[in-house]
N, C-alpha and C positions, 0 to 999 in steps of 0.2 A: 199452792201459796195464795194466801189471800192477796199480798202485797204486787203479785206479779201484773204489769198494765199490760191489757189488752188490748190491741193494734186500732182498737175503738177509741181509745183515749190517750193517746200518744199526745205530749204538751205540745200547745202550740209554738211557734216561731218566736213570740215578739218575749217570750218566760226563758228561752234559753240562748246561750252564747252559741253553742252547737245545736246542726240536728242531725250529724250521726258523728260517732265516735268508733274507732275500730283496734284493737288490740291483738298484735299479730307479728308475726313473719315480717322484715320484706328482704329482697336477696337483690343483684344484678343479674339479671341472663344475657346469658350470649347465645346467640342463634347461629349457626353454621349455616344458613337458611337449608337449601335445596341437597347438602353435601353432609352424609354423616361424620359425627362428630370425630371419629377414628382417622377421618380422612381430613379436615376442611383446613387451611393455608392461611386463607384471606379472607375477603366480603364477607366478616361476620359483622351483626347488627348487636349491639347494645341495649337493653331498655331493664325495665324494674318491676319486680310483680311479690306477690307474695297472696296466698289464700284469703288471708281476712281483711288487708290494706289494701289490696284490689277495690273492695266494698267501695272504701273510704274513697279512692281515684273516681271511680264511678260515679257514686252520688254528685262528687264535685262538680268533675267536666263533665258529664254531660246531662244532668239533674239540675247542675247551680244550686247544688245547696252547700252548706258551712259546715265541714270535716275537720277531723283530726288525727292522726296519726299518730300510735302508742306503740313504741318498740325500741330497741338499742340498736346501736351503731359503730363501729369504732370511727374515730375522727382521722382520718387520711383519706386520700381521694376518691379515693371507690366509695366510701360514704357518701365523702359531698355530693360524686355523681350521684347519689339515689335518691339523696334530699331533695337536689336541687331536679331531680324528674319527676316529687310526686311536689313539688312546690309549684312548676310548670302546671300539676292538675288542676290546681286553686285546694291545695291540704295543707290544712296547718300544720308544721312539723316541730313547733315548738314545743313537745310534750318529747318530741325523741329525746329519750337518754345516751350521752354521748359517752366513750368510752377512751380516753386519754392515751398514749400512745410513750410516754414517760416512766412506766413504771413507775412510779412514786409512793408504793402503799395505799395507793386512796381505794377506796369502795372499787370506784368504775375506772380501773388503769387496766395495763395491758406493756408489753414492751412491743417494741417497734420491727421485728420479726417475723410475725405472725402466728404467735404461740396463741391469741384470738384472731379472727380477722371476720370480714364484712362476707357471710353467705353468699354463694354464687354457684349457678347453674347454667346447664349446658342445655339448651331443648334441639333437638331435632325433626323436623316437621316432620317428617316421614312423607311416604310419598306410595298410591295404589296397595300392594298387598304387605308394604314394610312400614309397619307402627312407626309414630311418636312416640321417639327416646329421651326421657329426661337423666340426665348424670347430675346427684347433687353434689356441693362441700357445704358443708352447713353445720356440723358435727362442733367445730369450735368457734360459734357466731354467738355474738353479744347477747343476739335475742332467747338463745339457750340458757342464758345463765341470768334471764329474767325471774322474782319470785316475789310472791307478795311484799306488800309494802315497799315496792320501787315505785310504785304511782299515787299520789292524793284524790283519792278518791271522795271522800266529802266536797275539798273544792272541787275535780271535775265536775260530779255531777250535783253537788248541792248550790253551791257560788255559783260556778261557772252556767252550769247545768247543759242536760243534753238532752235529746229528745228520744235519741236510738243509739243505743250501745250493739257491736255485734263484733263476734270473736267467731273461731272453729277451733276442728276436730287436728289442726296443723299446729297451732300456737298450743295445744294441749299439748301436744304428745314431743312436741321437738327437745325440751329441756325436765330435768331433773326434777324441780321446782315450778316449771309454766304453768300446767292443769294447777295447780294450787293459787297461782296466781288467775289466771282466766276466773275458775270457779266464785272468787274472791272479787273480782272487778264485776261481777254478774250481781251475785250476790249484794253488795253496793249499790247497781243502778235500780236494782228491783225496787232496794228500798229507799231511796231517791225518786221513785217514781218514774224509771224511765225504760222505752221500753227495750228485750232485750231479744236479739236474736242473734244463733249461731247455726252453722254449717256444718255437718259432720265431718264431710271431705276426709275419709280413710284414706289413708296413704299406707301403702304393708313395706317402702322403703322409708321410710317414718317410724312405725312401729309395727313391725311383725306378728307384736302378739296380741290380738284384737282382744283379747279377755281383757287388758289393760284398758286398753282404748273404751269397752263399752263399761269398766268401772267408770272412770272420770267421767264420762258421757249422762252414766246414770245417775251423777252428783251436781253437774250442771244442770242438766232436765227442768227439776224444781223451780228455776228461775228464769227461762226461757215464755218469749212470748211467740215468736218465729222459730220454728225449726225446720231446717232442707236439709233433705236426706233422700239422696234415691235408694231404689231398692236393694244392692249391692252395698250402701254404707248404713242402712238401717239393720242390716245382716251384721254386716265384719264391727263397724264401731258403735252398735247398740242394741244387738241381740234381736231383733225383729225379722226373721227371713218371712221370705216373701214369694210365694209357690207358682214360679212362673216362668217361664225358660227365657235366657238374656237374648235370643233371639228372635222371641215374641214380637206380633207386628204393636205397635201402641194401643188399641184398642183390648189386648188379650191381656197385654202389660199393666193398666189402667186398673180395669177392675181388678185383680190381684193385688195391685199397689192399696188401693183404696182399702181394702180387708187391714191391711198393716198400717194404715192411717189411722184406722176406729181405733186399733188394739193402741198406740200410743196414745189416741188424746184420751181414752178410757183410763190409761195409767196415769198419766198427766194432765188432770183436766185445767192446771196454769193454762198450756199451749191453747192460745187463739187461733194462730197459722199453723198450717205441717203443709211443707209443697219441697217441686222439685222442678229442674228438667228433666226431659227426658232424652236423648241419643241412640237412637239406632243408625248405631256404623257400618256401612256396606265396604267404606276401604278408607285408607288413611286420607282420603278426600271428597269421600261424597257420604254425608249423614242423612240421617229423616231427625225430625227436630221439632218439641212437642213441651208444653209443661201443663203444668195442673199444680191448684192450690185449692186446699181444703180450711173455711170454716169451720172452726168444733162449735161456737154455740149454734150457729142454726142449723149446724149441718148439711151444709151444703158446698157443692166441688164449684168449680170454678175454672174454666179447660181451652186453652190456647191452639187455634188450630194446627193443625200437622203440617208439616213443612217437608216435603218429603225430596228426594234426592240433591238435597242442597250440597254442591261441591265447597270445598272449605281451605283457607291457605292458613291455619294454624288451632290449633284443637285443645290451646290452654287458655282458661278462664271462663268457659261459659260457663259454669255453674254458680261464680264469683259474680259473674255480670247478669245472671237472673236473681241475682240476691239484691242488688241494686236496684235491678231497674222494680221489684216488688217495692222494696222501702223506697225508693224515691218516689214511686203512686202514691203511694199512703203518707207519705212527709208531704207530699202536694196536695193532701186531700180527695185522692181521686177510690173510685169504688173499686171492691177485688175482681171484677170483671176485666179493666185498664189494668189494675197492678200484674196479674198473669201475663197479660198481653205484654204490657212495657219490660214484663221478666222475660218471658221469651223472645222479645225482639232484641233487647238486647245481649241475652245471651248466643244466638246465633251472628248477631251483628261483631261479636268479638272474635269470631271463627272467622272473620272475612278480612279481616287486619291485623297486622305483624304486632305481638306481645300480649301480654296477659290481661292488660283493658283494651276498650272500644276508642276514648278518643272522638267519639261521635257526639253529635248536638240532640237534644231534644226531639228538636222536629224530625231529625230524622229515624227516632227508633218513634213517632207517632206515623210517619209516612209507612216506616216497614208494618208496623200492628194493620193499617189499613188495607197496604196491598195484600198479606196473608191473610185476610180476612174477606177481601174481595175473592184471594185465589188469581190474582193478577199476576201481571210478567213484570219484568225489568224494564223501564226506560229511561235512556240515556238523558240525563239533566246539562241543556246546554244555553 
């Protein structure tokens, strides 16, 4: 599509109210910490998170950018908790669609008995050979009811202005009409000159039918300037298989992934950037980590250094933080080497901190990039 914005033509800060807006689901996350969920009794930790809105949180808190979350919540204490956490990260929550509990027959109304409820998940970190595991309660969340017409895109992308819009594969699959809404949003964003990004982010627990995911992503792909997707998501959710073993080292994986990405770029010339983080999991506590980003116009690759044998605390949010690191660099006017390195650093740091988002600052990102490029160790700061 000729009107899809390239990363080189992202709108100026002065011309827009928002640097980034994200359309997606947001849930209350309950962590049993180091106790499997079935055995937990106390000492749980509460946070909030969602595959798409995590990007808005990262852009706001870590990179100091102006973002908004587009989602839906039930107006009860759980919904208020989620909203308040997002506010603490600097995200504009004024566009959230609130469902009242009066059962008054209006469009966004439910009863007070939980027939429609805010999404909740329990995420156990795992340890050693015992993998991380997440249990979801999202089937009757208000985000699953979102549909075309719920948001005023002409005001948001036109009158207010947004430099970047992002959504992803979780949002498109959680409800009967959420894919239609995401496609509508991407189309309207492109029409208004907003740079559009999406993360394939396939989850079999959301939609076991891979063909449905592929069909949807083939429809949203023509509006994208940035596609984020690892090799498994490219296959499961987009229909582009990568001929490589899942246990392959990074260099071998990258050679195979490059072939896949070039095929995607040829089929969708509107995309100016395609990339992903790479995770080599030794066990639940120890991983390898890297990232790659392809500039389709110049046919050049930008690759972050491999971080080997990195102990982690929380496996959730690495891909979302990679995306927000890349977008954060682009929105700050940085080059693609910086973008992929910010993405890689933000992606590994979120796994060193509890929850879906890092809540670290940009100087910490830059320090981690410097450390990784130099191959240095980690020193305490006192």
